[in-house]
C-alpha positions as MATLAB code, in Angstrom:
seq = 'MPEFKLPDVGEGLTEAEIVAWHVKEGDTIAVNDVIVDIETAKSVVELPSPFAGVVGAILVAEGETVEVGTPIIRVGEAGAEAASEPVEPAETIDLSNPAASGGGEGESLVGRNKADRGPVRRARHGSASPASPAGEATQLQVQGAFSPGGAQSGEVAPSVEEAPVPAAPASVSAPSDVRVLAKPPVRKLARDLGVDLASVTATGPNGSVSREDVEGAASGAEPVSAPAPVARGERETREPIKGVRKMMGASMVESAFTAPHVTEWVSVDVTPTMELVDRFRKHPRMRDLRLSPLLVLARAVCLAVRRTPEINSWWDEAAQEVVLKHYVNLGIAAATPRGLVVPNVKDADSLDLPDLARALNELTDTARAGKTQPAEMSGGTFTITNVGPFGVDGGTPIINPGESAILCFGAAKRQPWVVTGPDGAESLEIRDVCTLSLSFDHRHIDGEKGSRFLADVAGVMSDPGTALLF';
ca = [
    -109.383  -26.204  -59.844;
    -111.523  -26.625  -56.716;
    -113.523  -23.558  -55.748;
    -113.944  -22.308  -52.192;
    -117.502  -21.048  -51.772;
    -118.503  -18.433  -49.213;
    -119.683  -20.514  -46.236;
    -122.419  -19.897  -43.705;
    -120.202  -19.371  -40.688;
    -122.834  -20.658  -38.292;
    -124.950  -17.576  -37.564;
    -127.600  -17.903  -40.290;
    -125.461  -15.855  -42.661;
    -127.051  -15.086  -46.018;
    -124.467  -12.692  -47.445;
    -121.177  -11.036  -46.580;
    -118.832   -8.366  -47.889;
    -115.305   -9.234  -48.985;
    -113.224   -6.854  -46.873;
    -109.618   -7.800  -47.634;
    -107.749  -10.603  -49.350;
    -104.623  -11.904  -47.651;
    -103.489  -13.716  -50.809;
    -103.161  -12.989  -54.523;
    -103.113  -15.132  -57.646;
     -99.991  -17.289  -57.754;
     -99.475  -17.444  -53.976;
     -98.885  -20.835  -52.408;
    -101.077  -21.510  -49.381;
    -101.563  -24.294  -46.856;
    -104.679  -25.722  -45.260;
    -106.039  -23.357  -42.568;
    -104.074  -20.336  -43.809;
    -106.265  -17.252  -43.385;
    -107.000  -16.107  -46.927;
    -109.706  -13.459  -46.631;
    -111.568  -11.202  -44.193;
    -115.338  -10.991  -44.628;
    -117.758   -8.664  -42.863;
    -120.933  -10.290  -41.627;
    -123.813   -8.614  -39.840;
    -121.926   -9.049  -36.557;
    -118.227   -8.622  -37.161;
    -115.250   -9.037  -39.448;
    -114.424  -12.742  -39.710;
    -111.226  -14.380  -40.945;
    -111.810  -17.346  -43.247;
    -109.214  -20.153  -43.423;
    -108.554  -22.119  -46.587;
    -109.765  -25.747  -46.713;
    -107.383  -26.294  -49.640;
    -103.608  -26.419  -50.049;
    -101.935  -25.339  -53.255;
    -101.533  -22.344  -55.528;
    -104.135  -19.597  -55.802;
    -105.455  -19.874  -59.334;
    -108.012  -17.074  -59.337;
    -109.680  -14.640  -56.964;
    -113.289  -14.528  -58.074;
    -114.707  -11.710  -55.932;
    -113.078   -8.317  -55.532;
    -112.675   -6.476  -52.242;
    -115.703   -4.375  -51.379;
    -118.216   -6.626  -53.131;
    -121.091   -8.266  -51.253;
    -121.979  -11.803  -52.289;
    -124.429  -14.458  -51.135;
    -123.496  -17.603  -49.235;
    -122.516  -20.370  -51.667;
    -120.883  -18.025  -54.166;
    -117.405  -19.198  -55.298;
    -114.838  -16.659  -54.115;
    -111.457  -18.276  -54.905;
    -109.920  -21.161  -56.889;
    -106.964  -23.102  -55.521;
    -104.969  -25.712  -57.445;
    -101.872  -27.846  -56.990;
     -98.598  -26.380  -58.169;
     -97.699  -27.611  -61.663;
    -100.732  -29.859  -62.022;
    -104.491  -29.844  -62.254;
    -106.046  -29.809  -58.804;
    -108.121  -32.647  -57.458;
    -111.838  -31.998  -57.161;
    -111.790  -32.684  -53.437;
    -110.128  -30.455  -50.829;
    -107.071  -31.684  -48.977;
    -108.075  -33.167  -45.646;
    -106.647  -30.951  -42.881;
    -104.925  -32.451  -39.877;
    -107.779  -31.151  -37.761;
    -111.072  -31.320  -39.658;
    -112.938  -28.028  -39.900;
    -116.678  -28.093  -40.514;
    -117.606  -24.749  -42.073;
    -121.283  -25.313  -41.391;
    -120.894  -26.279  -37.736;
    -121.591  -23.376  -35.351;
    -119.551  -25.073  -32.650;
    -116.462  -25.340  -34.818;
    -115.062  -22.160  -33.365;
    -115.048  -23.646  -29.910;
    -118.155  -21.808  -28.774;
    -121.733  -22.709  -28.145;
    -125.075  -22.162  -29.777;
    -125.227  -19.298  -32.255;
    -121.463  -19.052  -32.542;
    -119.466  -19.412  -35.707;
    -116.313  -20.701  -37.308;
    -113.576  -18.125  -37.382;
    -110.573  -20.223  -38.389;
    -108.427  -19.560  -35.370;
    -105.803  -22.265  -35.779;
    -103.404  -19.719  -37.213;
    -105.246  -16.455  -36.751;
    -103.291  -15.450  -33.650;
    -100.124  -14.934  -35.645;
    -101.531  -14.411  -39.129;
    -101.295  -16.709  -42.157;
     -97.900  -18.207  -42.880;
     -97.414  -18.501  -46.631;
     -94.463  -19.932  -48.503;
     -92.439  -17.122  -50.056;
     -92.329  -17.285  -53.848;
     -89.366  -16.415  -56.023;
     -89.498  -12.712  -56.883;
     -93.011  -12.098  -55.536;
     -94.142   -9.455  -53.151;
     -96.452   -9.765  -50.199;
    -100.072   -9.067  -51.237;
    -100.363   -6.602  -48.377;
     -97.326   -4.518  -49.379;
     -95.669   -2.944  -52.441;
     -93.117   -5.017  -54.290;
     -90.279   -2.964  -52.919;
     -91.230   -3.958  -49.345;
     -91.458   -7.684  -49.898;
     -87.965   -8.610  -48.816;
     -88.100   -6.352  -45.787;
     -91.327   -7.989  -44.615;
     -89.793  -11.426  -45.074;
     -87.001  -10.434  -42.713;
     -89.171   -8.552  -40.247;
     -92.370  -10.593  -40.304;
     -92.726  -10.165  -36.541;
     -93.281   -6.447  -37.104;
     -95.806   -6.871  -39.926;
     -99.495   -7.181  -38.956;
    -100.645  -10.621  -39.992;
     -97.197  -11.426  -41.417;
     -95.025  -14.475  -40.838;
     -93.210  -14.410  -37.514;
     -89.451  -14.633  -37.180;
     -88.173  -18.022  -38.167;
     -91.426  -19.061  -39.850;
     -90.603  -18.192  -43.460;
     -90.666  -21.295  -45.642;
     -87.371  -22.862  -46.786;
     -87.963  -21.691  -50.364;
     -86.705  -18.270  -49.263;
     -83.185  -19.687  -49.584;
     -83.598  -19.553  -53.367;
     -83.656  -15.751  -53.149;
     -81.212  -14.451  -50.513;
     -82.654  -11.581  -48.548;
     -80.423   -8.556  -47.943;
     -80.011   -7.330  -44.402;
     -82.524   -4.759  -43.273;
     -81.251   -1.167  -43.122;
     -79.814   -0.114  -39.789;
     -82.393    2.656  -39.574;
     -85.292    0.186  -39.398;
     -86.395   -0.390  -35.828;
     -89.130   -2.181  -33.963;
     -92.330   -0.219  -33.321;
     -91.520   -0.041  -29.620;
     -88.389    1.981  -30.501;
     -90.329    4.619  -32.431;
     -91.033    7.711  -30.342;
     -94.741    8.339  -30.002;
     -95.981   11.926  -30.178;
     -97.394   12.840  -26.775;
     -97.070   15.710  -24.311;
     -95.222   15.076  -21.018;
     -98.455   15.072  -18.915;
     -99.925   12.484  -21.258;
     -96.794   10.332  -20.953;
     -96.985   10.520  -17.177;
    -100.667    9.553  -17.278;
     -99.806    6.559  -19.492;
     -97.147    5.428  -17.012;
     -99.564    5.837  -14.100;
    -102.272    3.820  -15.871;
     -99.873    1.175  -17.171;
    -100.629    1.965  -20.837;
     -98.070    1.378  -23.597;
     -98.195    4.529  -25.743;
     -97.078    2.575  -28.804;
    -100.308    0.536  -28.638;
    -102.641    3.551  -28.357;
    -104.633    4.814  -31.336;
    -103.729    8.508  -31.652;
    -106.528   10.988  -32.381;
    -104.849   14.206  -31.202;
    -103.436   17.044  -33.313;
    -100.774   16.034  -35.853;
    -101.161   12.368  -34.918;
    -100.307   12.859  -31.265;
    -101.682   10.768  -28.411;
    -104.121   12.749  -26.288;
    -105.142   12.327  -22.673;
    -108.492   10.947  -23.843;
    -106.693    8.357  -26.018;
    -104.729    7.087  -23.007;
    -107.785    6.978  -20.744;
    -109.710    5.150  -23.446;
    -106.950    2.564  -23.855;
    -106.822    2.033  -20.092;
    -110.574    1.544  -19.815;
    -111.009   -0.498  -22.968;
    -112.993    2.080  -24.942;
    -112.072    2.371  -28.590;
    -111.476    5.974  -29.712;
    -113.427    6.936  -32.799;
    -111.177    8.116  -35.605;
    -111.708   11.550  -37.092;
    -113.910   11.501  -40.214;
    -112.229   11.549  -43.593;
    -111.753   15.050  -45.021;
    -114.581   16.202  -47.262;
    -113.762   17.515  -50.713;
    -114.173   21.274  -51.136;
    -117.676   22.123  -52.318;
    -119.124   18.747  -51.381;
    -122.229   19.389  -49.280;
    -123.299   15.807  -48.627;
    -121.769   12.357  -48.535;
    -123.528    9.008  -48.321;
    -122.299    5.826  -46.713;
    -124.057    2.480  -47.164;
    -125.627    0.985  -44.038;
    -124.285   -2.543  -43.886;
    -122.456   -5.123  -41.818;
    -121.967   -4.424  -38.113;
    -123.587   -0.982  -38.257;
    -126.710   -2.364  -39.943;
    -127.072   -5.100  -37.326;
    -126.447   -2.594  -34.526;
    -129.210   -0.323  -35.813;
    -131.712   -3.146  -36.111;
    -130.871   -4.462  -32.641;
    -131.223   -1.048  -30.987;
    -134.604   -0.430  -32.645;
    -135.853   -3.874  -31.610;
    -134.729   -3.375  -28.011;
    -135.942    0.220  -27.660;
    -139.446   -0.578  -28.939;
    -139.821   -3.989  -27.285;
    -138.503   -3.643  -23.735;
    -139.893   -0.742  -21.657;
    -136.697    0.960  -20.476;
    -136.295    2.597  -17.087;
    -133.038    4.415  -16.253;
    -131.743    5.361  -12.802;
    -128.637    7.343  -11.846;
    -126.391    7.601   -8.828;
    -123.316    9.776   -8.220;
    -120.463    7.935   -6.516;
    -117.238    8.975   -4.779;
    -114.858    6.517   -6.465;
    -111.674    7.872   -4.844;
    -111.178    4.603   -2.855;
    -111.508    2.619   -6.097;
    -108.897    4.783   -7.838;
    -106.529    4.295   -4.898;
    -107.170    0.540   -4.907;
    -106.330    0.303   -8.617;
    -103.046    2.129   -7.940;
    -102.169   -0.453   -5.270;
    -103.084   -3.320   -7.572;
    -100.593   -2.075  -10.165;
     -97.799   -2.875   -7.713;
     -99.084   -6.353   -6.843;
     -96.921   -9.201   -8.237;
     -99.903  -10.993   -9.818;
    -101.159   -7.874  -11.579;
     -98.011   -5.913  -12.281;
     -97.943   -6.809  -15.985;
    -101.653   -6.112  -16.627;
    -103.354   -2.937  -17.765;
    -105.643   -1.927  -14.923;
    -108.405    0.653  -14.666;
    -111.482    1.329  -12.499;
    -113.467   -0.666  -15.061;
    -111.993   -3.816  -13.498;
    -113.433   -2.982  -10.079;
    -116.775   -2.091  -11.665;
    -116.855   -5.434  -13.492;
    -116.239   -7.303  -10.235;
    -118.866   -5.167   -8.453;
    -121.450   -6.102  -11.105;
    -120.720   -9.823  -10.715;
    -121.116   -9.537   -6.939;
    -124.283   -7.409   -7.031;
    -125.971   -9.901   -9.370;
    -125.929  -12.440   -6.529;
    -128.370  -10.316   -4.524;
    -130.524   -9.329   -7.510;
    -130.456  -12.210  -10.018;
    -133.315  -10.687  -12.046;
    -130.809   -8.164  -13.414;
    -128.983  -11.085  -15.057;
    -132.050  -12.554  -16.773;
    -134.021  -12.354  -20.009;
    -137.691  -11.930  -20.866;
    -138.573  -14.725  -23.316;
    -141.595  -13.270  -25.077;
    -142.301  -16.359  -27.197;
    -142.284  -18.761  -24.245;
    -143.745  -16.208  -21.815;
    -140.994  -16.999  -19.344;
    -138.278  -15.107  -17.504;
    -134.984  -16.943  -17.971;
    -132.674  -16.488  -14.975;
    -129.000  -16.962  -15.895;
    -126.858  -18.567  -13.190;
    -123.669  -17.307  -14.821;
    -122.482  -13.871  -15.923;
    -121.234  -13.389  -19.472;
    -120.144   -9.794  -19.013;
    -120.316   -7.654  -22.147;
    -118.183   -4.533  -22.659;
    -119.564   -2.188  -25.319;
    -116.873   -0.911  -27.694;
    -117.268    1.729  -30.399;
    -115.344    0.869  -33.568;
    -115.261    2.485  -37.022;
    -117.543   -0.330  -38.240;
    -120.088    0.219  -35.494;
    -120.817   -0.817  -31.936;
    -119.692   -4.277  -30.865;
    -120.307   -5.915  -27.496;
    -117.905   -8.824  -26.902;
    -118.333  -10.538  -23.554;
    -116.179  -12.286  -20.980;
    -117.593  -15.775  -20.546;
    -118.345  -16.784  -16.937;
    -116.861  -13.554  -15.611;
    -118.351  -14.271  -12.188;
    -116.170  -17.379  -11.830;
    -112.861  -15.569  -12.469;
    -110.588  -14.188   -9.779;
    -109.492  -10.571  -10.138;
    -106.197  -11.167  -12.043;
    -107.932  -13.506  -14.505;
    -110.782  -11.043  -14.949;
    -108.269   -8.261  -15.641;
    -106.494  -10.482  -18.167;
    -109.786  -11.356  -19.881;
    -110.772   -7.682  -20.126;
    -107.357   -6.844  -21.609;
    -107.704   -9.558  -24.246;
    -111.270   -8.529  -25.042;
    -110.378   -4.874  -25.582;
    -107.207   -5.666  -27.539;
    -109.183   -7.893  -29.891;
    -111.913   -5.272  -30.343;
    -109.337   -2.538  -30.962;
    -107.668   -4.678  -33.635;
    -111.040   -5.324  -35.303;
    -110.710   -9.071  -34.734;
    -113.738   -9.669  -32.500;
    -115.514  -12.808  -33.686;
    -119.249  -13.646  -33.532;
    -118.593  -16.336  -30.909;
    -117.167  -13.661  -28.610;
    -120.295  -11.519  -28.943;
    -122.961  -14.169  -28.470;
    -124.492  -15.301  -25.199;
    -124.043  -12.074  -23.218;
    -126.119  -11.680  -20.043;
    -125.244   -8.141  -18.843;
    -123.422   -5.210  -20.449;
    -121.253   -2.317  -19.265;
    -120.819    0.691  -21.536;
    -117.974    3.016  -20.576;
    -118.434    6.620  -21.733;
    -115.944    8.085  -19.265;
    -112.989    8.221  -21.685;
    -115.005   10.659  -23.808;
    -115.558   12.992  -20.866;
    -119.278   12.173  -20.688;
    -120.965   12.051  -17.277;
    -123.687    9.509  -18.088;
    -126.612    8.612  -20.299;
    -129.635    6.402  -20.865;
    -128.150    3.327  -22.567;
    -130.316    0.933  -24.582;
    -130.394   -2.652  -23.360;
    -128.505   -5.143  -25.484;
    -131.008   -7.594  -27.087;
    -131.255  -10.851  -25.147;
    -130.434   -9.125  -21.863;
    -132.407   -7.188  -19.249;
    -130.058   -4.432  -18.064;
    -127.068   -2.304  -19.025;
    -124.833   -0.127  -16.834;
    -123.293    3.130  -18.072;
    -119.972    4.141  -16.446;
    -119.394    7.897  -16.618;
    -116.247    9.983  -16.354;
    -114.553   10.258  -12.956;
    -114.007   13.965  -12.332;
    -112.398   15.869   -9.489;
    -115.066   17.882   -7.688;
    -116.153   18.985   -4.200;
    -117.744   16.235   -2.128;
    -119.009   16.046    1.436;
    -117.002   13.359    3.265;
    -118.210   11.871    6.541;
    -115.423   10.808    8.888;
    -115.414    7.816   11.294;
    -116.639   10.071   14.092;
    -119.540   11.366   11.985;
    -117.943   14.747   11.360;
    -118.431   16.120    7.854;
    -115.866   17.932    5.736;
    -115.751   19.272    2.199;
    -113.006   17.668    0.094;
    -111.992   17.362   -3.563;
    -112.740   13.784   -4.612;
    -113.020   11.610   -7.750;
    -116.749   11.449   -8.485;
    -118.546    9.628  -11.297;
    -122.116    8.812  -12.328;
    -123.462    5.294  -12.795;
    -126.592    4.948  -14.970;
    -128.585    1.712  -15.039;
    -131.214    0.959  -17.701;
    -133.378   -2.118  -17.093;
    -136.397   -3.932  -18.546;
    -139.368   -2.787  -16.475;
    -141.502   -5.736  -17.575;
    -139.968   -7.941  -14.909;
    -137.488   -5.745  -13.016;
    -139.282   -3.315  -10.744;
    -137.822   -0.157   -9.252;
    -136.878   -1.834   -5.981;
    -134.748   -4.480   -7.685;
    -133.093   -2.032  -10.067;
    -132.354    0.402   -7.240;
    -130.925   -2.296   -4.986;
    -128.601   -3.559   -7.700;
    -127.397   -0.050   -8.532;
    -126.869    0.753   -4.856;
    -124.858   -2.452   -4.359;
    -122.569   -1.627   -7.303;
    -122.145    1.961   -6.095;
    -121.371    0.696   -2.587;
    -118.473   -1.434   -3.814;
    -117.122    1.408   -5.964;
    -117.220    3.865   -3.035;
    -115.850    1.343   -0.532;
    -114.271   -1.730   -2.172;
    -113.957   -3.419    1.211;
    -117.730   -3.988    1.232;
    -117.153   -6.633   -1.449;
    -116.286   -8.962    1.435;
    -119.915   -8.774    2.552;
    -121.195  -10.552   -0.586;
];
């Protein structure tokens, strides 16, 4: 049987951990079916099969780390010895080509032809899905649309007719019909922010959705799950440093001890931005999108870069050059159980507001599902890290390697603020106030440039109408 060897997915990969198999021995698969998730130094990547046939043997168990070139699975033709060459797919996939994923330099193959809806495997007589107990197999065949990574409705192979599937019990319902645990104020907040409670990761007591969970979902921040309970009497636990967390640690050390960081803060009355977001939610072009103040901040960054292009640049130490980027690949830092990831919206400065909102929604949904691919994290030019959903006012963020600045978006809190009216009269009012913190590389960005950029962003957040001046 032909063996599928762990490929270099285009990012100089030397080894990877087998995270989860989507198939088991005896399953019938097609070319480009996603068969396994591997964790590289950047993210979890789905690998498609270059072969069609029956899984003969899984050679590496989940949780094991193997080097590139190690055989991980054997696939043969049903009822016959397999040919030594893989079946040629309709659309050739080059596992060694970094551009195969549709990205540019430094990006990698992720096998996306079927990844959006999960692998579609032919059902076998009397077999259960590898991702579920045997007793759930028939239910998943009927309700594939409700099973993560499962076959969608109407996509089960004809061989299912050999084993009639009983009707699902009347008590089984779609996830959207299941009542989510949340207090009435939290439900109202979700409605106001346009957040579907069923899609929110719950971290509150007894599995309930908290206010912080909803705010995090609206802003794109990924809530960090509570740590696993520690056995009684156990004083220490150890976790291996690997994968995304290992790469994150190395990158932060390199950046912190290479680029001289300077951080500046400014407090901003963002009440006009909050009101603007509320109006946008009623606009026909944006009614179906999840909106938050992060959208306005992202647009403000793209506009402010025009006046201070050095913020969107990179110090090339080897070439002794400053590389000015004439495009903005806007990164959004997201905390996940595997570590910090920073996917970016390509050419964010060229998108109109609805398209930018849509791109941010897709980016955060992918990160939340743990499906962010290396191609989506490469090539960033500027990063926003949003700590507001955690109730944090601000911080001194570390610059993402390959960039020159990062902006920290703090929590918007109701507090007293001196408001100046059109006639110059001052009054004390309760307003939504937040802190913006900008860290930048002081080798080539001086205080004047950093301050001007930060002031421009703050100006748009405090008075969105000033965006027309850019």
